[in-house]
N, CA and C atoms as a LAMMPS dump frame, in Angstrom:
ITEM: TIMESTEP
0
ITEM: NUMBER OF ATOMS
648
ITEM: BOX BOUNDS ff ff ff
-5.0000000000000000e+02 5.0000000000000000e+02
-5.0000000000000000e+02 5.0000000000000000e+02
-5.0000000000000000e+02 5.0000000000000000e+02
ITEM: ATOMS id mol type element x y z
1 1 1 N 140.236 -288.705 197.549
2 1 2 C 140.244 -287.522 198.784
3 1 3 C 138.988 -286.853 198.942
4 2 1 N 138.547 -286.306 197.698
5 2 2 C 137.215 -285.379 197.634
6 2 3 C 136.235 -286.238 198.039
7 3 1 N 136.124 -287.658 197.628
8 3 2 C 134.976 -288.444 197.949
9 3 3 C 135.075 -288.795 199.384
10 4 1 N 136.211 -289.04 199.806
11 4 2 C 136.182 -289.352 201.436
12 4 3 C 135.531 -288.034 202.181
13 5 1 N 136.04 -286.97 201.75
14 5 2 C 135.603 -285.503 202.456
15 5 3 C 134.103 -285.468 202.461
16 6 1 N 133.615 -285.688 201.188
17 6 2 C 132.163 -285.617 200.855
18 6 3 C 131.498 -286.492 201.808
19 7 1 N 131.958 -287.786 201.755
20 7 2 C 131.103 -288.86 202.815
21 7 3 C 131.083 -288.31 204.151
22 8 1 N 132.303 -287.906 204.638
23 8 2 C 132.528 -287.395 206.063
24 8 3 C 131.461 -286.226 206.215
25 9 1 N 131.621 -285.473 205.262
26 9 2 C 130.548 -284.136 205.419
27 9 3 C 129.074 -284.663 205.47
28 10 1 N 128.893 -285.547 204.713
29 10 2 C 127.528 -285.961 204.547
30 10 3 C 126.994 -286.662 205.93
31 11 1 N 127.985 -287.405 206.547
32 11 2 C 127.784 -288.057 207.899
33 11 3 C 127.306 -286.795 208.847
34 12 1 N 128.264 -285.738 208.911
35 12 2 C 128.306 -284.722 209.846
36 12 3 C 126.899 -283.928 209.587
37 13 1 N 126.565 -283.876 208.176
38 13 2 C 125.374 -283.107 208.173
39 13 3 C 124.1 -283.746 208.558
40 14 1 N 124.128 -284.969 208.451
41 14 2 C 123.05 -285.79 209.027
42 14 3 C 122.822 -285.622 210.7
43 15 1 N 124.037 -285.291 211.34
44 15 2 C 124.025 -285.105 212.787
45 15 3 C 123.604 -283.751 212.825
46 16 1 N 124.165 -282.653 212.155
47 16 2 C 123.937 -281.369 212.237
48 16 3 C 122.326 -281.116 211.992
49 17 1 N 121.913 -281.807 210.843
50 17 2 C 120.379 -281.601 210.632
51 17 3 C 119.449 -282.126 211.696
52 18 1 N 119.976 -283.354 212.221
53 18 2 C 119.094 -283.885 213.334
54 18 3 C 118.984 -282.789 214.631
55 19 1 N 120.13 -282.254 214.96
56 19 2 C 120.243 -281.197 215.841
57 19 3 C 119.394 -280.078 215.631
58 20 1 N 119.54 -279.332 214.346
59 20 2 C 118.75 -278.454 213.897
60 20 3 C 117.327 -278.573 214.176
61 21 1 N 116.838 -279.597 213.586
62 21 2 C 115.492 -280.228 213.528
63 21 3 C 114.699 -279.892 214.986
64 22 1 N 115.59 -280.645 215.895
65 22 2 C 115.263 -280.627 217.254
66 22 3 C 115.229 -279.054 217.932
67 23 1 N 116.232 -278.326 217.536
68 23 2 C 116.328 -277.021 218.157
69 23 3 C 115.082 -276.244 217.614
70 24 1 N 115.033 -276.32 216.213
71 24 2 C 113.846 -275.501 215.555
72 24 3 C 112.486 -275.942 216.286
73 25 1 N 112.318 -277.201 216.483
74 25 2 C 110.989 -277.786 216.96
75 25 3 C 110.903 -277.068 218.297
76 26 1 N 111.728 -277.027 219.122
77 26 2 C 111.655 -276.503 220.58
78 26 3 C 111.236 -274.888 220.442
79 27 1 N 111.259 -274.168 219.569
80 27 2 C 111.221 -272.762 219.396
81 27 3 C 109.903 -272.586 219.504
82 28 1 N 109.356 -271.473 220.283
83 28 2 C 110.097 -270.603 221.162
84 28 3 C 110.895 -271.387 222.308
85 29 1 N 111.921 -271.13 222.475
86 29 2 C 112.82 -272.058 223.488
87 29 3 C 112.175 -271.628 224.969
88 30 1 N 112.068 -272.571 225.649
89 30 2 C 111.459 -272.458 226.981
90 30 3 C 110.033 -272.787 226.992
91 31 1 N 109.454 -272.936 225.964
92 31 2 C 107.844 -273.329 225.628
93 31 3 C 107.711 -274.883 226.127
94 32 1 N 108.617 -275.517 226.391
95 32 2 C 108.339 -276.89 226.693
96 32 3 C 108.131 -277.987 225.569
97 33 1 N 108.178 -277.548 224.302
98 33 2 C 107.809 -278.258 223.189
99 33 3 C 109.145 -278.938 223.02
100 34 1 N 108.918 -280.38 222.65
101 34 2 C 109.827 -281.404 222.55
102 34 3 C 110.014 -281.983 221.141
103 35 1 N 109.063 -281.716 220.263
104 35 2 C 108.773 -282.263 218.913
105 35 3 C 109.719 -281.712 217.884
106 36 1 N 110.196 -282.545 216.823
107 36 2 C 110.778 -282.003 215.934
108 36 3 C 110.099 -280.786 214.903
109 37 1 N 110.805 -280.091 214.381
110 37 2 C 110.071 -279.08 213.404
111 37 3 C 109.551 -279.537 212.395
112 38 1 N 110.209 -280.384 211.724
113 38 2 C 109.821 -281.097 210.58
114 38 3 C 109.845 -282.662 210.589
115 39 1 N 109.027 -283.177 209.965
116 39 2 C 109.086 -284.753 209.815
117 39 3 C 110.266 -285.305 209.667
118 40 1 N 110.827 -286.262 210.156
119 40 2 C 111.909 -287.221 209.527
120 40 3 C 111.553 -287.598 208.205
121 41 1 N 112.699 -287.686 207.154
122 41 2 C 114.067 -287.279 207.514
123 41 3 C 114.328 -285.917 206.607
124 42 1 N 113.289 -285.184 206.319
125 42 2 C 113.602 -284.137 205.385
126 42 3 C 114.824 -283.243 205.979
127 43 1 N 114.799 -282.65 207.236
128 43 2 C 115.891 -281.564 207.4
129 43 3 C 117.25 -282.253 207.547
130 44 1 N 117.015 -283.679 207.878
131 44 2 C 118.387 -284.358 207.895
132 44 3 C 118.968 -284.657 206.757
133 45 1 N 118.259 -285.133 205.919
134 45 2 C 118.74 -285.479 204.487
135 45 3 C 119.113 -284.243 203.768
136 46 1 N 118.244 -283.224 203.979
137 46 2 C 118.507 -282.033 203.167
138 46 3 C 119.892 -281.443 203.637
139 47 1 N 120.099 -281.421 204.933
140 47 2 C 121.377 -280.743 205.521
141 47 3 C 122.55 -281.653 205.068
142 48 1 N 122.442 -282.949 205.147
143 48 2 C 123.397 -283.743 204.651
144 48 3 C 123.885 -283.637 203.269
145 49 1 N 122.794 -283.144 202.185
146 49 2 C 123.165 -283.125 200.903
147 49 3 C 123.771 -281.888 200.787
148 50 1 N 123.469 -280.783 201.609
149 50 2 C 123.883 -279.463 201.512
150 50 3 C 125.59 -279.569 201.967
151 51 1 N 125.623 -280.479 202.842
152 51 2 C 127.025 -280.479 203.409
153 51 3 C 128.025 -281.129 202.496
154 52 1 N 127.531 -282.311 201.649
155 52 2 C 128.191 -282.835 200.665
156 52 3 C 128.594 -281.709 199.622
157 53 1 N 127.628 -281.051 199.081
158 53 2 C 127.739 -280.07 197.886
159 53 3 C 128.767 -279.078 198.445
160 54 1 N 128.872 -278.568 199.724
161 54 2 C 129.746 -277.709 200.128
162 54 3 C 131.2 -278.248 200.195
163 55 1 N 131.139 -279.544 200.675
164 55 2 C 132.44 -280.087 200.688
165 55 3 C 133.092 -280.323 199.205
166 56 1 N 132.219 -280.633 198.225
167 56 2 C 132.766 -280.864 196.982
168 56 3 C 133.106 -279.518 196.38
169 57 1 N 132.281 -278.315 196.693
170 57 2 C 132.629 -277.041 196.179
171 57 3 C 134.209 -276.445 196.907
172 58 1 N 134.273 -276.535 197.923
173 58 2 C 135.656 -276.201 198.71
174 58 3 C 136.667 -277.164 198.801
175 59 1 N 136.164 -278.486 198.848
176 59 2 C 137.291 -279.478 199.122
177 59 3 C 137.912 -279.29 200.411
178 60 1 N 139.128 -279.945 200.587
179 60 2 C 139.855 -279.949 201.83
180 60 3 C 140.519 -278.434 201.763
181 61 1 N 140.044 -277.507 202.546
182 61 2 C 140.424 -276.158 202.36
183 61 3 C 140.363 -275.447 203.835
184 62 1 N 140.961 -274.406 203.921
185 62 2 C 140.665 -273.591 205.014
186 62 3 C 139.319 -272.826 205.304
187 63 1 N 138.761 -272.835 203.876
188 63 2 C 137.23 -272.118 203.888
189 63 3 C 136.272 -273.149 204.449
190 64 1 N 136.471 -274.332 204.272
191 64 2 C 135.202 -275.518 204.497
192 64 3 C 134.904 -275.376 205.616
193 65 1 N 135.144 -275.29 206.87
194 65 2 C 134.785 -275.365 208.107
195 65 3 C 133.698 -274.149 208.098
196 66 1 N 134.176 -272.872 207.713
197 66 2 C 133.419 -271.555 207.725
198 66 3 C 132.184 -271.867 206.861
199 67 1 N 132.128 -272.327 205.738
200 67 2 C 131.096 -272.591 204.903
201 67 3 C 130.149 -273.688 205.316
202 68 1 N 130.585 -274.887 205.974
203 68 2 C 129.923 -275.834 206.587
204 68 3 C 128.968 -275.15 207.811
205 69 1 N 129.867 -274.135 208.463
206 69 2 C 129.123 -273.679 209.643
207 69 3 C 127.788 -272.894 209.251
208 70 1 N 128.091 -272.089 207.989
209 70 2 C 126.958 -271.507 207.336
210 70 3 C 125.714 -272.441 206.998
211 71 1 N 125.936 -273.517 206.322
212 71 2 C 125.039 -274.378 206.132
213 71 3 C 124.087 -274.71 207.373
214 72 1 N 125.004 -275.28 208.436
215 72 2 C 124.323 -275.756 209.541
216 72 3 C 123.511 -274.483 210.263
217 73 1 N 123.888 -273.316 210.281
218 73 2 C 123.137 -272.335 211.087
219 73 3 C 121.976 -271.741 209.941
220 74 1 N 122.427 -271.887 208.727
221 74 2 C 121.327 -271.512 207.709
222 74 3 C 120.08 -272.113 207.652
223 75 1 N 120.226 -273.842 207.864
224 75 2 C 119.102 -274.659 207.903
225 75 3 C 118.419 -274.215 209.109
226 76 1 N 119.108 -274.104 210.309
227 76 2 C 118.324 -273.659 211.551
228 76 3 C 117.627 -272.62 211.332
229 77 1 N 118.003 -271.388 210.579
230 77 2 C 117.294 -270.217 210.649
231 77 3 C 116.256 -270.342 209.51
232 78 1 N 116.318 -271.107 208.659
233 78 2 C 115.392 -271.088 207.437
234 78 3 C 114.254 -271.961 207.946
235 79 1 N 114.373 -273.132 208.736
236 79 2 C 113.369 -273.746 209.345
237 79 3 C 112.523 -272.933 210.269
238 80 1 N 113.004 -272.131 211.125
239 80 2 C 112.628 -271.304 212.336
240 80 3 C 111.756 -270.305 211.465
241 81 1 N 112.422 -269.383 210.643
242 81 2 C 111.568 -268.33 209.926
243 81 3 C 110.557 -268.908 209.164
244 82 1 N 110.608 -269.943 208.505
245 82 2 C 109.391 -270.487 207.901
246 82 3 C 108.267 -270.836 208.632
247 83 1 N 108.606 -271.44 209.857
248 83 2 C 107.582 -271.705 210.908
249 83 3 C 107.002 -270.509 211.599
250 84 1 N 107.813 -269.826 212.121
251 84 2 C 107.521 -268.681 213.025
252 84 3 C 107.733 -267.253 212.519
253 85 1 N 108.22 -267.026 211.099
254 85 2 C 108.305 -265.764 210.632
255 85 3 C 109.107 -264.77 211.507
256 86 1 N 110.299 -265.429 211.987
257 86 2 C 111.247 -264.679 212.727
258 86 3 C 112.633 -265.258 212.672
259 87 1 N 113.585 -264.434 213.039
260 87 2 C 114.984 -264.953 212.952
261 87 3 C 115.676 -264.556 214.249
262 88 1 N 115.777 -265.532 215.042
263 88 2 C 116.1 -265.071 216.709
264 88 3 C 117.496 -264.53 216.803
265 89 1 N 117.355 -263.452 217.381
266 89 2 C 118.982 -262.861 217.77
267 89 3 C 119.858 -263.796 218.395
268 90 1 N 119.404 -264.877 219.227
269 90 2 C 120.084 -265.691 219.883
270 90 3 C 120.909 -266.667 218.946
271 91 1 N 120.443 -266.707 217.699
272 91 2 C 121.141 -267.538 216.432
273 91 3 C 121.937 -266.598 215.671
274 92 1 N 121.388 -265.386 215.252
275 92 2 C 121.968 -264.69 214.281
276 92 3 C 123.217 -263.907 214.714
277 93 1 N 122.974 -263.315 216.03
278 93 2 C 124.231 -262.57 216.493
279 93 3 C 125.351 -263.45 216.751
280 94 1 N 125.333 -264.636 217.531
281 94 2 C 126.327 -265.435 217.809
282 94 3 C 127.006 -265.878 216.41
283 95 1 N 126.098 -266.17 215.442
284 95 2 C 126.567 -266.749 214.178
285 95 3 C 127.558 -265.787 213.557
286 96 1 N 126.99 -264.536 213.47
287 96 2 C 127.974 -263.432 212.876
288 96 3 C 129.433 -263.274 213.496
289 97 1 N 129.454 -263.561 214.623
290 97 2 C 130.803 -263.604 215.36
291 97 3 C 131.54 -264.9 214.892
292 98 1 N 131.013 -265.971 215.196
293 98 2 C 131.543 -267.306 214.746
294 98 3 C 132.08 -267.294 213.323
295 99 1 N 131.069 -266.78 212.509
296 99 2 C 131.627 -266.929 211.072
297 99 3 C 132.721 -265.827 210.783
298 100 1 N 132.738 -264.653 211.529
299 100 2 C 133.911 -263.93 211.133
300 100 3 C 135.148 -264.477 211.768
301 101 1 N 135.004 -265.224 212.985
302 101 2 C 136.368 -265.902 213.474
303 101 3 C 136.642 -266.882 212.538
304 102 1 N 135.819 -267.804 212.053
305 102 2 C 136.336 -268.926 211.225
306 102 3 C 136.706 -268.273 209.768
307 103 1 N 136.343 -267.28 209.176
308 103 2 C 136.917 -266.809 208.158
309 103 3 C 138.306 -266.13 208.29
310 104 1 N 138.386 -265.469 209.467
311 104 2 C 139.729 -264.962 210.02
312 104 3 C 140.731 -266.107 210.033
313 105 1 N 140.253 -267.319 210.539
314 105 2 C 141.252 -268.405 210.563
315 105 3 C 141.701 -268.864 209.045
316 106 1 N 140.618 -268.826 208.133
317 106 2 C 140.799 -269.161 206.802
318 106 3 C 141.744 -268.081 206.046
319 107 1 N 141.545 -266.951 206.569
320 107 2 C 142.564 -265.903 205.854
321 107 3 C 143.826 -266.111 206.546
322 108 1 N 144.191 -266.443 207.746
323 108 2 C 145.295 -266.769 208.532
324 108 3 C 146.001 -267.987 207.681
325 109 1 N 145.306 -268.838 207.327
326 109 2 C 145.847 -270.095 206.673
327 109 3 C 146.179 -269.954 205.08
328 110 1 N 145.4 -268.81 204.475
329 110 2 C 145.62 -269.01 203.157
330 110 3 C 146.338 -267.501 202.765
331 111 1 N 146.397 -266.6 203.638
332 111 2 C 147.022 -265.253 203.406
333 111 3 C 146.123 -264.52 202.618
334 112 1 N 144.683 -264.872 202.37
335 112 2 C 143.737 -264.079 201.684
336 112 3 C 143.176 -263.145 202.694
337 113 1 N 144.112 -262.089 203.18
338 113 2 C 143.556 -260.965 203.851
339 113 3 C 142.539 -259.934 203.094
340 114 1 N 142.736 -260.029 201.799
341 114 2 C 141.79 -259.057 200.987
342 114 3 C 140.44 -259.482 201.081
343 115 1 N 140.445 -260.708 201.049
344 115 2 C 139.123 -261.603 201.064
345 115 3 C 138.416 -261.154 202.286
346 116 1 N 139.228 -261.344 203.397
347 116 2 C 138.514 -261.092 204.708
348 116 3 C 138.007 -259.589 204.827
349 117 1 N 138.846 -258.654 204.325
350 117 2 C 138.422 -257.33 204.436
351 117 3 C 137.135 -257.219 203.571
352 118 1 N 137.063 -257.887 202.351
353 118 2 C 135.893 -257.61 201.558
354 118 3 C 134.859 -258.339 202.223
355 119 1 N 134.975 -259.408 203.125
356 119 2 C 133.931 -260.101 203.662
357 119 3 C 133.406 -258.983 204.958
358 120 1 N 134.233 -258.426 205.518
359 120 2 C 133.843 -257.386 206.629
360 120 3 C 133.326 -256.331 205.948
361 121 1 N 133.663 -255.673 204.874
362 121 2 C 132.926 -254.673 204.107
363 121 3 C 131.442 -255.189 203.667
364 122 1 N 131.436 -256.235 203.106
365 122 2 C 130.27 -257.023 202.56
366 122 3 C 129.164 -257.022 203.77
367 123 1 N 129.507 -257.383 204.864
368 123 2 C 128.721 -257.554 205.859
369 123 3 C 128.112 -256.299 206.322
370 124 1 N 129.026 -255.078 206.375
371 124 2 C 128.518 -253.921 207.003
372 124 3 C 127.651 -253.212 205.803
373 125 1 N 127.943 -253.392 204.547
374 125 2 C 127.195 -252.839 203.405
375 125 3 C 125.752 -253.599 203.419
376 126 1 N 125.896 -254.731 203.507
377 126 2 C 124.478 -255.459 203.296
378 126 3 C 123.563 -255.051 204.577
379 127 1 N 124.023 -254.918 205.721
380 127 2 C 123.21 -254.814 206.837
381 127 3 C 122.859 -253.156 206.731
382 128 1 N 123.625 -252.363 206.232
383 128 2 C 123.101 -250.759 206.11
384 128 3 C 121.944 -250.841 205.083
385 129 1 N 122.258 -251.586 203.817
386 129 2 C 121.129 -251.724 202.803
387 129 3 C 119.885 -252.227 203.394
388 130 1 N 119.864 -253.322 204.204
389 130 2 C 118.68 -253.872 204.652
390 130 3 C 118.118 -253.076 205.803
391 131 1 N 118.9 -252.154 206.685
392 131 2 C 118.477 -251.542 207.646
393 131 3 C 117.688 -250.415 206.925
394 132 1 N 118.082 -249.756 205.818
395 132 2 C 117.318 -248.682 205.323
396 132 3 C 116.02 -249.378 204.57
397 133 1 N 116.131 -250.607 203.997
398 133 2 C 114.917 -251.278 203.624
399 133 3 C 113.824 -251.473 204.701
400 134 1 N 114.466 -251.917 206.04
401 134 2 C 113.491 -252.058 207.121
402 134 3 C 112.749 -250.667 207.371
403 135 1 N 113.616 -249.563 207.408
404 135 2 C 112.826 -248.231 207.678
405 135 3 C 111.865 -247.841 206.653
406 136 1 N 112.148 -248.342 205.523
407 136 2 C 111.15 -247.86 204.256
408 136 3 C 110.125 -248.79 204.508
409 137 1 N 109.95 -250.243 204.523
410 137 2 C 109.092 -251.101 204.449
411 137 3 C 109.208 -252.154 205.486
412 138 1 N 108.947 -251.755 206.897
413 138 2 C 108.949 -252.772 208.009
414 138 3 C 108.041 -253.867 207.911
415 139 1 N 107.033 -253.949 207.105
416 139 2 C 106.042 -254.983 207.098
417 139 3 C 106.665 -255.921 206.074
418 140 1 N 107.566 -255.728 205.287
419 140 2 C 108.173 -256.565 204.282
420 140 3 C 109.296 -257.193 204.832
421 141 1 N 110.34 -256.443 205.371
422 141 2 C 111.5 -256.756 205.857
423 141 3 C 111.821 -256.4 207.31
424 142 1 N 112.209 -257.425 208.033
425 142 2 C 112.495 -257.038 209.636
426 142 3 C 113.981 -256.905 209.956
427 143 1 N 114.17 -256.582 211.169
428 143 2 C 115.753 -256.368 211.591
429 143 3 C 116.306 -257.835 211.71
430 144 1 N 115.582 -258.752 211.682
431 144 2 C 116.173 -260.092 211.832
432 144 3 C 116.684 -260.495 210.302
433 145 1 N 116.124 -259.827 209.306
434 145 2 C 116.457 -259.977 208.04
435 145 3 C 117.852 -259.23 207.686
436 146 1 N 117.805 -258.138 208.345
437 146 2 C 119.197 -257.147 208.244
438 146 3 C 120.265 -257.851 208.753
439 147 1 N 120.177 -258.424 209.981
440 147 2 C 121.21 -259.201 210.654
441 147 3 C 121.652 -260.43 209.938
442 148 1 N 120.596 -261.041 209.215
443 148 2 C 120.903 -262.169 208.424
444 148 3 C 121.625 -261.677 207.388
445 149 1 N 121.314 -260.632 206.671
446 149 2 C 122.188 -260.062 205.627
447 149 3 C 123.663 -259.738 205.928
448 150 1 N 123.697 -259.335 207.252
449 150 2 C 125.27 -259.036 207.711
450 150 3 C 125.98 -260.393 207.636
451 151 1 N 125.135 -261.512 208.172
452 151 2 C 125.966 -262.767 208.169
453 151 3 C 126.263 -263.116 206.66
454 152 1 N 125.378 -263.191 205.822
455 152 2 C 125.603 -263.591 204.516
456 152 3 C 126.519 -262.751 203.769
457 153 1 N 126.521 -261.43 204.084
458 153 2 C 127.557 -260.516 203.385
459 153 3 C 128.915 -260.728 203.738
460 154 1 N 129.128 -261.572 204.983
461 154 2 C 130.628 -261.946 205.238
462 154 3 C 130.921 -263.025 204.118
463 155 1 N 130.057 -264.056 203.932
464 155 2 C 130.477 -265.085 203.033
465 155 3 C 130.44 -264.725 201.791
466 156 1 N 129.432 -263.796 201.203
467 156 2 C 129.432 -263.484 199.736
468 156 3 C 130.493 -262.484 199.523
469 157 1 N 130.678 -261.75 200.297
470 157 2 C 131.937 -260.629 200.293
471 157 3 C 133.281 -261.251 200.204
472 158 1 N 133.218 -262.416 201.044
473 158 2 C 134.606 -263.179 200.947
474 158 3 C 134.902 -263.806 199.436
475 159 1 N 133.767 -264.04 198.987
476 159 2 C 134.007 -264.759 197.596
477 159 3 C 134.176 -263.751 196.468
478 160 1 N 133.891 -262.581 196.707
479 160 2 C 133.933 -261.564 195.569
480 160 3 C 132.906 -260.569 195.44
481 161 1 N 133.192 -259.478 194.958
482 161 2 C 132.082 -258.453 194.734
483 161 3 C 131.019 -258.845 193.882
484 162 1 N 131.395 -259.541 192.738
485 162 2 C 130.205 -260.141 191.934
486 162 3 C 129.431 -260.906 192.698
487 163 1 N 129.96 -261.952 193.282
488 163 2 C 128.992 -262.853 194.204
489 163 3 C 128.226 -262.142 195.306
490 164 1 N 128.722 -261.061 195.894
491 164 2 C 127.951 -260.201 196.865
492 164 3 C 126.833 -259.504 196.341
493 165 1 N 126.994 -258.874 195.064
494 165 2 C 125.886 -258.185 194.436
495 165 3 C 124.864 -259.283 193.971
496 166 1 N 125.168 -260.15 193.224
497 166 2 C 124.311 -261.209 192.64
498 166 3 C 123.716 -262.143 193.714
499 167 1 N 124.427 -262.302 194.681
500 167 2 C 123.674 -262.978 196.035
501 167 3 C 122.665 -262.487 196.594
502 168 1 N 122.605 -261.279 196.709
503 168 2 C 121.659 -260.316 197.304
504 168 3 C 120.491 -260.338 196.321
505 169 1 N 120.598 -259.983 194.891
506 169 2 C 119.748 -260.022 193.76
507 169 3 C 118.995 -261.375 193.812
508 170 1 N 119.606 -262.409 193.921
509 170 2 C 119.136 -263.781 193.805
510 170 3 C 118.211 -264.047 194.947
511 171 1 N 118.371 -263.373 196.251
512 171 2 C 117.432 -263.502 197.145
513 171 3 C 115.858 -262.892 196.878
514 172 1 N 116.078 -261.967 196.158
515 172 2 C 114.877 -261.037 196.021
516 172 3 C 114.223 -261.785 194.762
517 173 1 N 114.908 -262.413 193.839
518 173 2 C 114.352 -263.171 192.808
519 173 3 C 113.728 -264.429 193.21
520 174 1 N 114.369 -265.13 194.345
521 174 2 C 113.843 -266.322 194.68
522 174 3 C 112.465 -266.124 195.583
523 175 1 N 112.557 -264.921 196.286
524 175 2 C 111.481 -264.669 197.073
525 175 3 C 110.328 -264.415 195.989
526 176 1 N 110.47 -263.639 195.017
527 176 2 C 109.364 -263.154 194.122
528 176 3 C 108.768 -264.659 193.56
529 177 1 N 109.746 -265.481 192.971
530 177 2 C 109.226 -266.711 192.551
531 177 3 C 108.329 -267.545 193.557
532 178 1 N 108.91 -267.58 194.76
533 178 2 C 108.222 -268.408 195.855
534 178 3 C 106.731 -267.743 195.94
535 179 1 N 106.787 -266.461 195.986
536 179 2 C 105.471 -265.703 196.128
537 179 3 C 104.499 -266.282 195.017
538 180 1 N 104.904 -266.281 193.745
539 180 2 C 104.032 -266.296 192.481
540 180 3 C 103.597 -267.887 192.639
541 181 1 N 104.428 -268.737 193.045
542 181 2 C 104.043 -270.085 193.167
543 181 3 C 103.025 -270.272 194.286
544 182 1 N 103.181 -269.664 195.43
545 182 2 C 102.283 -269.744 196.447
546 182 3 C 100.96 -269.281 196.074
547 183 1 N 100.988 -268.131 195.462
548 183 2 C 99.703 -267.221 194.978
549 183 3 C 98.931 -268.314 194.028
550 184 1 N 99.766 -268.823 192.935
551 184 2 C 99.358 -269.756 191.948
552 184 3 C 98.511 -271.005 192.642
553 185 1 N 99.131 -271.463 193.627
554 185 2 C 98.642 -272.746 194.341
555 185 3 C 97.545 -272.369 195.599
556 186 1 N 97.364 -271.144 195.691
557 186 2 C 96.428 -270.388 196.583
558 186 3 C 96.745 -270.855 198.09
559 187 1 N 98.002 -271.045 198.353
560 187 2 C 98.484 -271.179 199.754
561 187 3 C 98.715 -269.986 200.574
562 188 1 N 98.753 -268.836 199.877
563 188 2 C 98.725 -267.388 200.322
564 188 3 C 98.011 -266.761 199.567
565 189 1 N 97.417 -265.404 200.104
566 189 2 C 96.649 -264.502 199.395
567 189 3 C 97.347 -263.409 198.95
568 190 1 N 96.804 -262.428 198.462
569 190 2 C 97.457 -261.295 197.961
570 190 3 C 97.963 -260.399 198.958
571 191 1 N 97.551 -260.501 200.233
572 191 2 C 97.82 -259.751 201.392
573 191 3 C 98.618 -260.529 202.292
574 192 1 N 99.111 -261.893 201.804
575 192 2 C 100.049 -262.796 202.686
576 192 3 C 101.26 -262.387 202.77
577 193 1 N 101.906 -262.689 203.832
578 193 2 C 103.334 -262.257 204.156
579 193 3 C 104.195 -263.491 204.016
580 194 1 N 105.264 -263.498 203.446
581 194 2 C 106.525 -264.606 203.358
582 194 3 C 107.414 -264.051 204.154
583 195 1 N 107.952 -265.064 205.061
584 195 2 C 109.367 -264.748 205.546
585 195 3 C 110.321 -264.699 204.453
586 196 1 N 111.349 -263.616 204.735
587 196 2 C 112.382 -263.318 203.554
588 196 3 C 113.512 -264.21 203.924
589 197 1 N 113.734 -264.72 205.263
590 197 2 C 114.857 -265.408 205.355
591 197 3 C 115.284 -266.64 204.435
592 198 1 N 114.322 -267.531 204.325
593 198 2 C 114.7 -268.669 203.45
594 198 3 C 114.997 -268.367 202.068
595 199 1 N 114.522 -267.343 201.48
596 199 2 C 114.874 -266.778 200.198
597 199 3 C 116.123 -266.376 200.056
598 200 1 N 116.508 -265.547 201.161
599 200 2 C 117.983 -264.887 201.128
600 200 3 C 119.018 -266.128 201.305
601 201 1 N 118.675 -266.923 202.161
602 201 2 C 119.563 -268.068 202.302
603 201 3 C 119.781 -268.97 201.054
604 202 1 N 118.59 -269.157 200.433
605 202 2 C 118.383 -270.147 198.985
606 202 3 C 119.376 -269.159 198.043
607 203 1 N 119.027 -268.181 197.775
608 203 2 C 119.671 -267.062 197.078
609 203 3 C 121.213 -267.219 197.188
610 204 1 N 121.663 -266.88 198.439
611 204 2 C 123.016 -266.936 198.622
612 204 3 C 123.633 -268.252 198.486
613 205 1 N 123.057 -269.342 198.767
614 205 2 C 123.609 -270.816 198.694
615 205 3 C 123.59 -270.977 196.827
616 206 1 N 122.772 -270.532 196.148
617 206 2 C 123 -270.683 194.684
618 206 3 C 124.276 -269.773 193.956
619 207 1 N 124.408 -268.726 194.738
620 207 2 C 125.729 -267.897 194.214
621 207 3 C 127.015 -268.534 194.725
622 208 1 N 126.89 -268.968 196.231
623 208 2 C 128.139 -269.58 196.739
624 208 3 C 128.402 -270.756 195.864
625 209 1 N 127.42 -271.655 195.501
626 209 2 C 127.524 -272.814 194.719
627 209 3 C 128.288 -272.542 193.289
628 210 1 N 127.89 -271.375 192.734
629 210 2 C 128.335 -271.109 191.38
630 210 3 C 129.489 -270.076 191.434
631 211 1 N 129.966 -269.684 192.592
632 211 2 C 130.968 -268.595 192.678
633 211 3 C 132.084 -268.809 192.035
634 212 1 N 132.61 -270.109 191.869
635 212 2 C 133.898 -270.639 191.095
636 212 3 C 133.848 -270.128 189.86
637 213 1 N 132.73 -269.785 189.237
638 213 2 C 132.595 -269.445 187.73
639 213 3 C 132.869 -267.945 187.643
640 214 1 N 132.516 -267.371 188.814
641 214 2 C 132.253 -265.599 188.636
642 214 3 C 133.496 -264.997 189.03
643 215 1 N 133.802 -263.808 188.461
644 215 2 C 135.051 -263.117 188.67
645 215 3 C 135.011 -262.58 190.104
646 216 1 N 136.14 -262.337 190.749
647 216 2 C 136.211 -261.755 192.093
648 216 3 C 135.767 -260.336 192.17
């Protein structure tokens, strides 16, 4: 059964990746651009692989649709942020609402109302923390990052307090490592700016994948 779910998730991931690539390629929307954001098949295969890993992590569960949604929207946001250094409200704001609804369905199916409450609290706490960081250093972190933090806070909070804390920390660690690599390869200079969204998403993904081994 797990193998079948993984195969179906992989096929769905290919489709979602293709859609993400097209949508990201057309950003800013209304510009008339019809090209893919990234050459085939990087986004498509990457999204499929993430869907498979998510299916293996959660199995046939009430949580699975919510976390597959996170993968789909996360890939889209990561590609747009990497290319344009922005996280559009037209993606992040609806995504928060949809994610909350999917997790509410999961709570209804499992009775994990405490997890849903923790998810809501995690979203609020991360948004507030990142909002303060935006006020302190607007050149490093933007309001799009704060809204993404709220989205990730839902998922990380659902999985546990330790996952929430470590997931946030992992984003900063990933960003630092990426900066060092790009500096070493001279892809950016000392004053260069890196979008934070991809690192936040990757850090959260790592902790979601390992969350089964962490305490709630």
